[in-house]
VMD Tcl script that builds the backbone (N, CA, C; Angstrom):
set m [mol new atoms 345]
animate dup $m
set s [atomselect $m all]
$s set {name element resname resid chain x y z} {
  {N N MET 1 A 41.285 3.815 17.594}
  {CA C MET 1 A 41.324 3.280 18.387}
  {C C MET 1 A 40.260 2.111 17.851}
  {N N THR 2 A 40.758 0.777 17.789}
  {CA C THR 2 A 39.655 -0.452 17.586}
  {C C THR 2 A 38.853 -0.477 17.724}
  {N N ASN 3 A 38.317 -1.783 17.441}
  {CA C ASN 3 A 37.800 -2.743 17.914}
  {C C ASN 3 A 36.152 -2.037 18.934}
  {N N LEU 4 A 36.027 -0.845 18.647}
  {CA C LEU 4 A 34.466 -0.577 19.678}
  {C C LEU 4 A 33.837 -1.460 19.271}
  {N N ARG 5 A 32.397 -1.430 20.344}
  {CA C ARG 5 A 31.202 -2.178 20.006}
  {C C ARG 5 A 30.203 -1.383 19.317}
  {N N ASN 6 A 30.369 -0.203 19.271}
  {CA C ASN 6 A 29.142 0.200 18.438}
  {C C ASN 6 A 29.734 1.251 18.259}
  {N N ASN 7 A 28.426 2.569 17.721}
  {CA C ASN 7 A 29.550 3.841 16.997}
  {C C ASN 7 A 28.729 4.387 17.905}
  {N N LYS 8 A 27.791 4.284 18.894}
  {CA C LYS 8 A 27.277 5.240 19.857}
  {C C LYS 8 A 28.411 6.034 20.490}
  {N N GLY 9 A 28.064 7.439 20.900}
  {CA C GLY 9 A 29.046 8.293 21.358}
  {C C GLY 9 A 30.399 8.865 21.584}
  {N N PHE 10 A 31.138 8.815 21.962}
  {CA C PHE 10 A 32.581 9.353 21.715}
  {C C PHE 10 A 33.338 8.327 22.164}
  {N N VAL 11 A 35.041 8.677 22.162}
  {CA C VAL 11 A 35.875 7.956 22.460}
  {C C VAL 11 A 36.619 9.094 23.310}
  {N N LEU 12 A 36.706 8.744 24.904}
  {CA C LEU 12 A 37.311 9.861 25.398}
  {C C LEU 12 A 38.578 9.780 25.267}
  {N N ILE 13 A 39.865 10.764 24.992}
  {CA C ILE 13 A 41.437 10.352 25.457}
  {C C ILE 13 A 42.106 11.016 25.883}
  {N N SER 14 A 42.524 10.266 26.940}
  {CA C SER 14 A 43.759 11.080 27.654}
  {C C SER 14 A 45.046 10.489 27.485}
  {N N LEU 15 A 45.871 11.694 27.071}
  {CA C LEU 15 A 47.308 11.432 27.151}
  {C C LEU 15 A 48.146 12.149 28.921}
  {N N PHE 16 A 48.925 11.150 29.018}
  {CA C PHE 16 A 49.231 11.766 29.792}
  {C C PHE 16 A 50.980 11.794 30.195}
  {N N ARG 17 A 51.551 12.670 30.234}
  {CA C ARG 17 A 53.055 12.865 30.062}
  {C C ARG 17 A 54.022 12.329 31.824}
  {N N GLU 18 A 54.603 11.609 31.218}
  {CA C GLU 18 A 55.579 10.649 32.985}
  {C C GLU 18 A 55.107 9.811 33.470}
  {N N CYS 19 A 54.246 10.040 33.034}
  {CA C CYS 19 A 52.740 9.479 34.341}
  {C C CYS 19 A 52.004 9.939 35.030}
  {N N VAL 20 A 51.638 11.239 35.002}
  {CA C VAL 20 A 51.533 12.084 36.476}
  {C C VAL 20 A 49.712 11.863 35.609}
  {N N GLY 21 A 49.603 11.699 36.927}
  {CA C GLY 21 A 48.085 11.245 36.903}
  {C C GLY 21 A 47.271 10.356 36.304}
  {N N TYR 22 A 47.850 9.568 35.561}
  {CA C TYR 22 A 47.715 8.492 34.546}
  {C C TYR 22 A 47.259 6.785 36.161}
  {N N PRO 23 A 46.368 6.345 35.438}
  {CA C PRO 23 A 45.009 6.901 34.121}
  {C C PRO 23 A 43.812 7.690 35.351}
  {N N ASP 24 A 43.664 7.047 36.550}
  {CA C ASP 24 A 42.727 8.069 37.038}
  {C C ASP 24 A 42.296 9.313 36.894}
  {N N GLU 25 A 43.190 10.173 36.776}
  {CA C GLU 25 A 42.902 11.861 37.321}
  {C C GLU 25 A 42.531 11.935 35.600}
  {N N PRO 26 A 42.159 12.380 34.962}
  {CA C PRO 26 A 42.506 12.453 33.307}
  {C C PRO 26 A 42.030 14.258 33.960}
  {N N ALA 27 A 41.912 15.001 34.454}
  {CA C ALA 27 A 42.015 16.437 34.980}
  {C C ALA 27 A 43.467 16.933 34.647}
  {N N GLN 28 A 44.804 15.689 35.096}
  {CA C GLN 28 A 45.804 16.090 35.228}
  {C C GLN 28 A 47.003 15.341 33.876}
  {N N ALA 29 A 46.027 15.279 32.786}
  {CA C ALA 29 A 46.803 14.177 31.615}
  {C C ALA 29 A 47.107 16.002 31.144}
  {N N PHE 30 A 48.245 15.184 30.173}
  {CA C PHE 30 A 48.526 16.564 29.527}
  {C C PHE 30 A 47.893 17.055 28.314}
  {N N ARG 31 A 46.525 15.656 27.897}
  {CA C ARG 31 A 46.149 16.590 26.790}
  {C C ARG 31 A 44.983 15.836 26.390}
  {N N LYS 32 A 44.124 16.318 25.635}
  {CA C LYS 32 A 42.632 15.151 25.861}
  {C C LYS 32 A 42.195 15.756 24.833}
  {N N ALA 33 A 41.192 14.409 24.545}
  {CA C ALA 33 A 40.470 14.730 22.914}
  {C C ALA 33 A 39.132 14.481 23.596}
  {N N ARG 34 A 37.834 14.241 22.642}
  {CA C ARG 34 A 36.719 13.509 22.609}
  {C C ARG 34 A 36.914 13.850 21.022}
  {N N VAL 35 A 36.339 12.179 21.061}
  {CA C VAL 35 A 36.375 11.993 19.545}
  {C C VAL 35 A 35.556 11.095 18.523}
  {N N ALA 36 A 35.097 11.643 17.394}
  {CA C ALA 36 A 33.556 10.718 17.293}
  {C C ALA 36 A 34.008 9.295 17.124}
  {N N ILE 37 A 33.300 8.740 16.575}
  {CA C ILE 37 A 33.708 7.143 16.164}
  {C C ILE 37 A 32.512 6.907 14.558}
  {N N ASN 38 A 33.248 6.290 13.802}
  {CA C ASN 38 A 32.992 5.534 12.682}
  {C C ASN 38 A 32.981 4.677 12.187}
  {N N ASN 39 A 32.608 3.533 11.907}
  {CA C ASN 39 A 32.872 2.211 11.827}
  {C C ASN 39 A 33.379 1.563 13.101}
  {N N LYS 40 A 32.706 1.910 14.136}
  {CA C LYS 40 A 33.024 1.233 15.479}
  {C C LYS 40 A 35.036 1.378 15.629}
  {N N SER 41 A 35.585 2.749 14.742}
  {CA C SER 41 A 36.787 3.188 14.782}
  {C C SER 41 A 36.646 4.662 15.200}
  {N N SER 42 A 38.009 4.781 15.940}
  {CA C SER 42 A 38.221 6.320 16.057}
  {C C SER 42 A 40.079 6.326 16.086}
  {N N SER 43 A 40.232 7.523 15.418}
  {CA C SER 43 A 41.586 8.680 15.002}
  {C C SER 43 A 41.638 9.571 15.783}
  {N N PHE 44 A 42.806 9.491 16.073}
  {CA C PHE 44 A 42.802 11.481 16.527}
  {C C PHE 44 A 44.747 11.935 16.853}
  {N N VAL 45 A 44.929 12.766 16.372}
  {CA C VAL 45 A 46.185 13.183 16.141}
  {C C VAL 45 A 46.415 14.405 17.505}
  {N N PHE 46 A 47.744 13.790 18.004}
  {CA C PHE 46 A 47.908 14.890 18.816}
  {C C PHE 46 A 49.251 16.154 18.390}
  {N N SER 47 A 49.165 16.927 18.261}
  {CA C SER 47 A 50.250 18.089 17.262}
  {C C SER 47 A 50.870 18.576 18.008}
  {N N GLY 48 A 51.962 19.066 17.787}
  {CA C GLY 48 A 52.434 19.465 18.607}
  {C C GLY 48 A 53.788 19.275 19.897}
  {N N LEU 49 A 53.422 17.704 20.509}
  {CA C LEU 49 A 53.989 17.698 21.312}
  {C C LEU 49 A 55.574 17.167 21.837}
  {N N PRO 50 A 56.371 17.767 22.557}
  {CA C PRO 50 A 57.193 17.419 22.851}
  {C C PRO 50 A 57.986 16.255 23.199}
  {N N GLY 51 A 58.760 15.959 23.232}
  {CA C GLY 51 A 59.501 14.715 23.316}
  {C C GLY 51 A 59.261 14.124 24.593}
  {N N GLY 52 A 59.085 13.250 24.674}
  {CA C GLY 52 A 59.020 12.341 26.135}
  {C C GLY 52 A 58.422 11.003 26.246}
  {N N ASN 53 A 57.998 10.649 27.338}
  {CA C ASN 53 A 57.018 9.435 27.747}
  {C C ASN 53 A 56.102 10.073 28.301}
  {N N TYR 54 A 55.355 8.722 27.701}
  {CA C TYR 54 A 54.052 9.037 26.930}
  {C C TYR 54 A 52.942 7.765 27.902}
  {N N SER 55 A 51.535 8.425 28.591}
  {CA C SER 55 A 51.059 6.944 28.550}
  {C C SER 55 A 49.160 7.382 28.086}
  {N N MET 56 A 49.158 6.524 27.211}
  {CA C MET 56 A 47.562 6.786 27.562}
  {C C MET 56 A 46.634 5.941 27.762}
  {N N ALA 57 A 45.620 6.825 28.174}
  {CA C ALA 57 A 44.006 5.722 28.289}
  {C C ALA 57 A 42.752 6.046 27.458}
  {N N ILE 58 A 41.982 5.364 27.106}
  {CA C ILE 58 A 40.531 5.537 26.619}
  {C C ILE 58 A 39.355 5.124 26.853}
  {N N LEU 59 A 38.259 5.973 26.797}
  {CA C LEU 59 A 37.141 5.090 27.085}
  {C C LEU 59 A 36.038 5.174 26.009}
  {N N HIS 60 A 35.568 4.390 25.740}
  {CA C HIS 60 A 34.127 4.564 24.576}
  {C C HIS 60 A 32.687 5.060 25.586}
  {N N ASP 61 A 32.854 6.286 25.890}
  {CA C ASP 61 A 31.737 6.476 26.483}
  {C C ASP 61 A 30.206 6.040 25.749}
  {N N GLU 62 A 29.917 5.195 25.825}
  {CA C GLU 62 A 28.311 5.101 24.858}
  {C C GLU 62 A 27.211 6.086 25.032}
  {N N ASN 63 A 27.054 6.227 26.087}
  {CA C ASN 63 A 25.921 7.342 26.880}
  {C C ASN 63 A 26.723 8.839 26.907}
  {N N ASP 64 A 27.775 9.140 26.369}
  {CA C ASP 64 A 28.416 10.348 26.494}
  {C C ASP 64 A 28.355 11.471 27.856}
  {N N ASP 65 A 28.099 10.483 29.307}
  {CA C ASP 65 A 28.446 11.486 30.513}
  {C C ASP 65 A 29.893 11.744 30.906}
  {N N ARG 66 A 31.193 11.286 30.213}
  {CA C ARG 66 A 32.013 11.927 30.351}
  {C C ARG 66 A 32.693 11.123 31.415}
  {N N LYS 67 A 32.331 9.682 31.683}
  {CA C LYS 67 A 32.351 9.277 32.964}
  {C C LYS 67 A 32.743 7.663 32.752}
  {N N MET 68 A 33.295 6.347 33.177}
  {CA C MET 68 A 33.547 5.638 32.968}
  {C C MET 68 A 32.025 4.796 34.227}
  {N N ASN 69 A 31.067 3.902 33.657}
  {CA C ASN 69 A 29.920 3.451 33.905}
  {C C ASN 69 A 30.615 2.235 34.575}
  {N N THR 70 A 30.136 1.378 35.466}
  {CA C THR 70 A 30.686 0.462 36.188}
  {C C THR 70 A 29.586 -0.481 36.332}
  {N N ASN 71 A 29.167 -2.035 36.832}
  {CA C ASN 71 A 28.167 -2.261 37.690}
  {C C ASN 71 A 28.454 -2.286 38.928}
  {N N PHE 72 A 27.719 -3.113 39.839}
  {CA C PHE 72 A 27.695 -3.348 41.105}
  {C C PHE 72 A 28.759 -4.055 41.763}
  {N N PHE 73 A 29.418 -4.678 40.971}
  {CA C PHE 73 A 30.625 -5.021 41.104}
  {C C PHE 73 A 31.977 -4.221 40.657}
  {N N GLY 74 A 31.794 -3.158 40.564}
  {CA C GLY 74 A 33.034 -2.307 39.980}
  {C C GLY 74 A 33.849 -2.274 38.444}
  {N N ILE 75 A 32.937 -3.743 37.737}
  {CA C ILE 75 A 33.107 -4.144 36.338}
  {C C ILE 75 A 33.164 -3.229 35.518}
  {N N PRO 76 A 34.116 -2.314 34.301}
  {CA C PRO 76 A 33.268 -1.511 33.281}
  {C C PRO 76 A 32.398 -1.728 32.500}
  {N N LYS 77 A 31.403 -0.962 32.368}
  {CA C LYS 77 A 29.842 -1.345 31.600}
  {C C LYS 77 A 30.505 -0.593 29.864}
  {N N GLU 78 A 31.550 0.147 29.859}
  {CA C GLU 78 A 31.951 0.481 28.697}
  {C C GLU 78 A 33.038 0.207 28.260}
  {N N GLY 79 A 33.446 0.181 26.972}
  {CA C GLY 79 A 34.783 0.474 26.429}
  {C C GLY 79 A 35.614 0.931 26.628}
  {N N TYR 80 A 37.166 -0.004 26.660}
  {CA C TYR 80 A 38.525 0.489 27.618}
  {C C TYR 80 A 39.757 0.463 26.896}
  {N N GLY 81 A 40.868 0.894 27.231}
  {CA C GLY 81 A 42.168 0.244 26.556}
  {C C GLY 81 A 43.270 1.357 27.308}
  {N N PHE 82 A 44.286 0.384 26.577}
  {CA C PHE 82 A 45.859 1.946 27.376}
  {C C PHE 82 A 46.767 1.654 25.828}
  {N N SER 83 A 47.656 2.116 26.049}
  {CA C SER 83 A 48.600 2.180 24.911}
  {C C SER 83 A 49.203 1.390 25.512}
  {N N ASN 84 A 49.811 0.328 24.167}
  {CA C ASN 84 A 50.927 -0.655 24.456}
  {C C ASN 84 A 49.749 -1.614 24.357}
  {N N ASN 85 A 48.393 -1.970 24.681}
  {CA C ASN 85 A 47.290 -2.748 24.304}
  {C C ASN 85 A 46.982 -3.317 26.223}
  {N N VAL 86 A 48.175 -2.511 27.084}
  {CA C VAL 86 A 48.165 -3.646 28.315}
  {C C VAL 86 A 46.857 -3.724 28.992}
  {N N MET 87 A 46.939 -4.705 29.623}
  {CA C MET 87 A 45.409 -4.695 30.605}
  {C C MET 87 A 46.082 -4.535 32.201}
  {N N GLY 88 A 45.926 -4.275 32.870}
  {CA C GLY 88 A 46.095 -4.392 34.517}
  {C C GLY 88 A 45.159 -6.014 35.192}
  {N N VAL 89 A 45.539 -6.624 35.871}
  {CA C VAL 89 A 44.970 -7.908 36.426}
  {C C VAL 89 A 43.698 -7.774 37.217}
  {N N PHE 90 A 43.865 -6.530 38.411}
  {CA C PHE 90 A 42.641 -6.113 39.523}
  {C C PHE 90 A 42.977 -4.249 39.159}
  {N N GLY 91 A 42.826 -3.691 38.211}
  {CA C GLY 91 A 42.393 -2.889 37.543}
  {C C GLY 91 A 43.404 -2.394 36.701}
  {N N PRO 92 A 43.885 -0.878 36.406}
  {CA C PRO 92 A 44.188 -0.826 35.505}
  {C C PRO 92 A 45.879 -1.108 35.530}
  {N N PRO 93 A 46.290 -1.098 34.216}
  {CA C PRO 93 A 47.556 -1.571 34.056}
  {C C PRO 93 A 48.640 -0.312 34.562}
  {N N TYR 94 A 49.731 -1.088 35.291}
  {CA C TYR 94 A 50.839 -0.080 35.848}
  {C C TYR 94 A 51.820 0.666 34.574}
  {N N CYS 95 A 51.495 2.198 34.666}
  {CA C CYS 95 A 52.300 3.315 34.136}
  {C C CYS 95 A 53.858 2.913 33.261}
  {N N SER 96 A 54.066 2.094 34.347}
  {CA C SER 96 A 55.567 1.978 33.511}
  {C C SER 96 A 55.028 0.800 32.048}
  {N N ARG 97 A 54.360 0.185 31.581}
  {CA C ARG 97 A 54.029 -1.133 30.906}
  {C C ARG 97 A 52.791 0.219 29.858}
  {N N ALA 98 A 52.264 1.197 30.201}
  {CA C ALA 98 A 51.594 1.838 29.507}
  {C C ALA 98 A 52.399 2.376 28.641}
  {N N SER 99 A 53.632 2.968 28.934}
  {CA C SER 99 A 54.606 4.032 28.496}
  {C C SER 99 A 55.228 3.546 27.403}
  {N N PHE 100 A 55.246 5.185 26.343}
  {CA C PHE 100 A 55.907 5.182 25.417}
  {C C PHE 100 A 56.780 5.929 25.260}
  {N N ARG 101 A 58.101 5.664 23.916}
  {CA C ARG 101 A 58.936 6.917 24.192}
  {C C ARG 101 A 58.246 8.138 22.772}
  {N N HIS 102 A 57.870 9.312 22.800}
  {CA C HIS 102 A 57.797 9.889 21.514}
  {C C HIS 102 A 58.964 11.174 21.526}
  {N N ILE 103 A 59.361 11.382 20.473}
  {CA C ILE 103 A 60.446 12.185 19.699}
  {C C ILE 103 A 59.481 12.864 19.053}
  {N N ALA 104 A 60.267 14.716 19.632}
  {CA C ALA 104 A 59.484 16.026 19.182}
  {C C ALA 104 A 59.715 16.074 17.709}
  {N N ASN 105 A 58.774 16.394 16.803}
  {CA C ASN 105 A 59.059 16.586 15.542}
  {C C ASN 105 A 58.757 15.369 14.825}
  {N N SER 106 A 58.083 14.254 15.370}
  {CA C SER 106 A 57.847 12.783 14.897}
  {C C SER 106 A 57.009 12.309 14.868}
  {N N GLY 107 A 56.638 11.294 13.938}
  {CA C GLY 107 A 55.541 10.968 14.015}
  {C C GLY 107 A 55.275 9.090 15.456}
  {N N THR 108 A 54.487 9.619 16.292}
  {CA C THR 108 A 54.143 8.436 16.911}
  {C C THR 108 A 52.957 8.028 16.850}
  {N N GLN 109 A 52.853 6.546 16.072}
  {CA C GLN 109 A 51.469 5.306 16.080}
  {C C GLN 109 A 51.310 5.123 17.077}
  {N N ILE 110 A 49.582 5.083 18.095}
  {CA C ILE 110 A 49.785 4.174 19.067}
  {C C ILE 110 A 48.190 3.219 18.659}
  {N N ILE 111 A 48.172 2.265 18.456}
  {CA C ILE 111 A 46.663 1.609 17.704}
  {C C ILE 111 A 46.143 0.893 19.280}
  {N N ILE 112 A 45.093 1.325 19.880}
  {CA C ILE 112 A 44.872 1.206 20.942}
  {C C ILE 112 A 43.570 0.430 20.635}
  {N N GLN 113 A 43.548 -1.084 20.601}
  {CA C GLN 113 A 42.106 -2.444 20.475}
  {C C GLN 113 A 41.523 -1.729 22.111}
  {N N THR 114 A 40.043 -1.930 21.783}
  {CA C THR 114 A 39.219 -1.349 23.340}
  {C C THR 114 A 38.619 -2.452 23.308}
  {N N ARG 115 A 38.717 -2.849 25.023}
  {CA C ARG 115 A 38.032 -3.878 25.830}
  {C C ARG 115 A 36.887 -4.057 26.696}
}
mol reanalyze $m
mol bondsrecalc $m
mol representation Tube
mol addrep $m
């Protein structure tokens, strides 16, 4: 994860398989992680993933309350991002746009620029 605003808090990562729960149901994520920030960036490795279609959503949880904080109009006050660096128009992007294919026993690198 790159382009984080500062080193405060953590990055919350939700990895979704076959779009189940993407992106608004992190409890349904296939895997999740809470990752420290260093020099306004962060990285994490999910190991042992079976092959399949995945999508990822991240949140720069600056105040460590484990949720996205928004203003009065519902606009996020904390950084966020999606796999393939896609953005939605009025809300999150469709899962099909954020989806990527992972082949089992191989490395798949995803770089997400935080917005």
